[in-house]
C-alpha positions, 0 to 999 in steps of 0.5 A: 375418898369416899365417905359414908355418913350415918345420921339418926336419933340417939340409940337408933343403931348407928353404933352397931352399924359402925361395928359392922363397918369395922368388921368389913375393914372400913375405918370409922370416925365418930363425930361425938368423939370430937366433942368428947375430946373437947370435954376432956380438954376442958376437964369436964365429965362426958355427960349429956348436958356437958357434951350438949353445951360443948356442941352448942358452943363449938357451932356458935363460935366456929360455925354449923360445920365446926364438928365436921371440920374436925372430924374430917381431919380424923377421916384424912388421918386414917389414910383409907379410901372409904371411911364411915362417919358416924353421927352427923347432926345437920345438913351443914355437916352433910354438905361439908362432907359432900364438898370434901369427898369424891363421893358421899352417901348419907344413910339414915338409921331409924328405930322406934323410940321404945326400942331406942330407950331399951338400947340406950339403957343397956349401953350405959354410956355417961351421956345416955338418958338419965346419966349425969342428971337427977334420975331418982325423982330429985330433979333440979329446977334447971332440969325441969326448965330444960325438959319443959321447953320441948315436951311433956315427959312420961318419965325422966329417962324419956324426958332426957332422951327427948331433950337430947333429940330436941337439941339435936333437931335444933342443930338441923338433924331433921333436914339431914334425915330428909336428905338421906340417900338411904334409910336403914330401919332398925325395928326387927332382930339384930341379925336382920339389922346386920344383914340389911346393913351389910347389903347396903354397905356392899352397894355403897362400897361397890358404888352401885347404889342410887339415891332413894332406891334403898329402904330396908 
């Protein structure tokens, strides 16, 4: 079994890369779906705050690779030889997949913050910045306390995004990003992004890509 993992900050384009992978016939497992499933089990709305708390609790109670273990069950259930895993958050998760696959490649998807803000706003998912929190100027004391712990925000939406990034970096995402075998830069047109990712995908599927040689 070959696993291709995606790591990157919220809104960087991992979801778009997953869509491309599906169009090429690959199975895709989204790690965030593991947490959303747990939120549904607990009858909680899938807001960023709720999902963040669940992610923290699972990792605290079951270990830093807790989400990866559950995601691997979904990977195996696909019955496919090559599977994309979207949304790694730590080196522990990368190591877990590397230890449970015959071949593992980690791809960082990167994009500028202003672009990520626009894409997240357009996506409109319940856990995106500004969703499920006070974003109309009526912040709660809890919101203000969370936000001030990491940065000085320019706007509430930007603060919500940076708070989410701060939390995910706390899980160890920065180490996983540094360890990525390839980097896919999403700072141009959507067509450019698709072409670059399809090139990387072809190399990974063929097994001809070597670490540190691809940055697009």
